[in-house]
C-alpha positions in Angstrom: 11.6 42.1 -30.3 13.5 40.1 -32.8 12.9 36.4 -33.4 16.1 35.6 -31.7 15.1 37.6 -28.6 11.7 35.8 -28.6 13.4 32.3 -28.7 15.8 33.5 -25.9 12.8 34.5 -23.7 11.1 31.1 -24.2 14.5 29.4 -23.2 14.7 31.6 -20.1 11.1 30.6 -19.2 12.0 27.0 -19.6 15.1 27.4 -17.4 13.1 29.3 -14.8 10.4 26.5 -14.6 13.2 23.9 -14.0 14.7 26.1 -11.3 11.4 26.5 -9.4 10.9 22.7 -9.8 14.4 22.2 -8.2 13.6 24.6 -5.5 10.3 22.9 -4.6 11.8 19.5 -4.7 14.5 20.6 -2.2 11.7 22.3 0.0 9.8 19.0 0.0 12.8 17.0 0.8 13.6 19.3 3.8 10.0 19.1 4.9 10.0 15.2 4.9 13.4 15.2 6.8 12.1 17.6 9.3 8.8 15.5 9.8 10.7 12.2 10.3 13.5 13.6 12.5 11.4 16.1 14.4 13.8 18.9 13.3 11.7 21.9 14.2 14.3 24.4 13.1 14.4 22.9 9.6 10.6 22.9 9.6 10.5 26.6 10.4 13.0 27.2 7.6 10.8 25.3 5.1 7.8 27.4 6.3 9.8 30.7 5.9 11.0 29.8 2.4 7.4 29.3 1.0 6.8 33.0 0.5 9.8 33.1 -1.9 8.3 30.2 -3.8 4.9 31.8 -4.0 6.4 35.2 -5.2 8.7 33.4 -7.9 5.6 31.5 -9.2 3.7 34.7 -9.6 6.5 36.2 -11.6 6.7 33.3 -13.9 2.9 33.2 -14.4 3.2 36.9 -15.4 5.9 36.1 -17.8 3.8 33.4 -19.4 0.9 35.9 -19.8 3.2 38.5 -21.3 4.4 36.1 -23.9 0.9 35.1 -24.8 -0.3 38.7 -25.0 2.7 40.2 -26.7 3.8 37.5 -29.0 0.7 35.4 -29.6 2.7 32.2 -30.0 1.2 29.4 -32.1 1.5 25.6 -32.3 4.2 24.1 -30.1 5.2 27.5 -28.7 1.7 28.2 -27.6 1.4 24.7 -25.9 4.8 25.2 -24.2 3.8 28.6 -22.7 0.4 27.3 -21.6 1.9 24.2 -20.1 4.8 26.2 -18.3 2.0 28.3 -16.7 0.2 25.3 -15.4 3.4 23.5 -14.3 4.5 26.4 -12.3 1.1 26.4 -10.6 1.6 22.7 -9.7 5.1 23.3 -8.4 3.8 26.1 -6.2 1.1 23.8 -4.8 3.7 21.2 -4.1 5.5 23.8 -2.2 2.4 24.5 -0.2 2.0 20.8 0.6 5.8 20.8 1.9 4.8 23.7 4.1 1.9 21.7 5.5 4.2 18.8 6.3 6.6 21.2 8.1 3.8 22.6 10.0 2.7 19.1 11.1 6.2 18.7 12.6 5.6 21.9 14.7 2.1 20.6 15.8 3.3 17.2 16.9 2.4 16.3 20.5 5.5 14.3 21.0 3.6 11.1 21.9 3.6 8.0 19.7 0.1 7.1 18.5 -1.1 3.5 18.8 -0.9 2.8 15.1 0.1 -0.2 13.0 3.6 -0.4 11.7 3.5 1.8 8.7 6.5 2.8 6.4 5.7 6.4 6.2 9.2 7.1 5.0 8.4 4.8 1.9 5.4 6.9 1.1 7.4 10.1 1.5 10.2 8.7 -0.8 7.7 7.7 -3.5 6.3 11.2 -3.5 9.7 12.8 -3.7 10.7 10.4 -6.5 7.6 11.3 -8.5 8.3 15.0 -8.4 12.0 14.4 -9.3 11.1 12.2 -12.2 8.5 14.6 -13.4 11.0 17.5 -13.4 13.5 15.2 -15.2 10.9 14.3 -17.9 10.2 17.9 -18.5 13.9 18.8 -18.9 14.5 15.8 -21.2 11.3 16.2 -23.2 10.7 12.5 -22.4 7.2 11.5 -23.2 7.6 7.9 -22.3 8.8 8.9 -18.8 5.6 11.0 -18.3 3.5 8.0 -18.9 5.6 5.9 -16.5 5.1 8.6 -13.9 1.4 8.4 -14.3 1.5 4.6 -14.0 3.7 4.9 -10.9 1.2 7.1 -9.2 -1.1 4.0 -8.9 1.5 2.6 -6.4 1.5 5.8 -4.3 -2.3 6.0 -4.3 -2.6 2.4 -3.3 -0.2 2.6 -0.5 -1.9 5.7 0.9 -5.3 4.0 0.7 -3.9 0.9 2.4 -2.4 2.9 5.2 -5.6 4.8 5.9 -7.5 1.5 5.9 -5.1 -0.1 8.3 -5.2 2.9 10.8 -9.0 2.9 10.8 -9.2 -0.9 11.3 -6.6 -0.8 14.1 -8.3 2.0 16.0 -11.7 0.2 15.7 -10.2 -3.1 16.8 -8.5 -1.6 19.8 -11.6 0.3 20.9 -13.6 -3.0 20.7 -11.1 -4.9 22.5 -10.8 -2.3 25.2 -14.5 -2.5 26.0 -15.6 0.7 24.2 -15.3 4.3 24.8 -13.9 4.1 28.3 -11.7 1.1 27.7 -8.6 0.0 25.9 -6.5 2.6 24.1 -9.0 5.4 24.9 -8.3 5.2 28.6 -5.9 7.7 30.1 -3.4 6.5 32.7 -1.6 3.2 32.8 1.2 4.6 30.8 -1.1 5.5 27.8 -1.0 8.9 26.2 -4.0 11.3 26.9 -7.0 10.7 24.7 -6.6 14.2 23.2 -3.0 13.4 22.2 -3.9 10.1 20.5 -6.7 11.8 18.6 -4.3 14.7 17.5 -1.6 12.2 16.4 -4.2 10.1 14.4 -5.6 13.1 12.7 -2.0 14.3 11.9 -1.3 10.9 10.4 -4.3 11.1 8.2 -3.4 14.5 6.8 0.2 13.5 6.2 -0.9 10.6 4.1 -3.3 12.8 2.3 -0.8 15.4 1.5 1.8 13.0 0.3 -0.8 11.5 -2.1 -1.5 15.1 -3.4 2.2 15.6 -3.9 2.1 12.6 -6.3 -1.1 13.9 -8.0 0.7 17.3 -8.8 3.7 15.4 -10.2 1.4 13.5 -12.5 0.0 16.9 -13.6 3.4 18.1 -14.4 4.0 15.0 -16.5 0.6 15.4 -18.2 1.3 19.1 -19.2 4.7 18.0 -20.5 3.1 15.4 -22.8 0.7 18.1 -23.9 3.4 20.6 -24.8 5.4 18.0 -26.7 2.7 16.0 -28.6 -0.6 18.0 -28.3 -2.0 15.1 -26.4 -4.4 15.5 -23.6 -4.4 11.7 -22.7 -2.9 12.3 -19.2 -4.8 15.5 -18.4 -7.7 15.1 -15.9 
């Protein structure tokens, strides 16, 4: 393979990483829409699309390994191929989390849990924004943007922790006010949802918050690996 062919192969890899990132971002966007609109058909479409994302990520990982084995890149090229391999893995895992969110839509009981007023849409918007910004930073080779993404993740983490704490506090308070296990919000009847449905909805809320936080973590990983490829810095890597 000529030097020109080798460079073209690296460019194709770069374009392919961007393409799978766009694909996963769209998958996550659809999953969030399905979750908050109870669009079960869209949720099923998200789940059905995940196999394609998984297959494409495996293809790109094999391409990275081929480049490493056949061309033994050095310096910046080596860092780029290694970073691309890891970034593809992070995008694939974001796709898995999108699939989880779609599955939670299908698992919903249809009742409204007795939870505090929480802006879940804002949490989802922050997670989506982090993925979008990480992809843009990779495309633009923007190191400063990568560090901004890492800083912004603190907001998402803090909001997720606050939501979890508020849910737990509210459930404890309502149990105490209701007189314990058989009182308050834990009682069936009187227009309240069945206990099993309440528990299911609370559990579902916890895992939604957890998965949105993990989406943000993978976006930070993408930013960290971009910095590594560009500057040989592991400052953001954890």
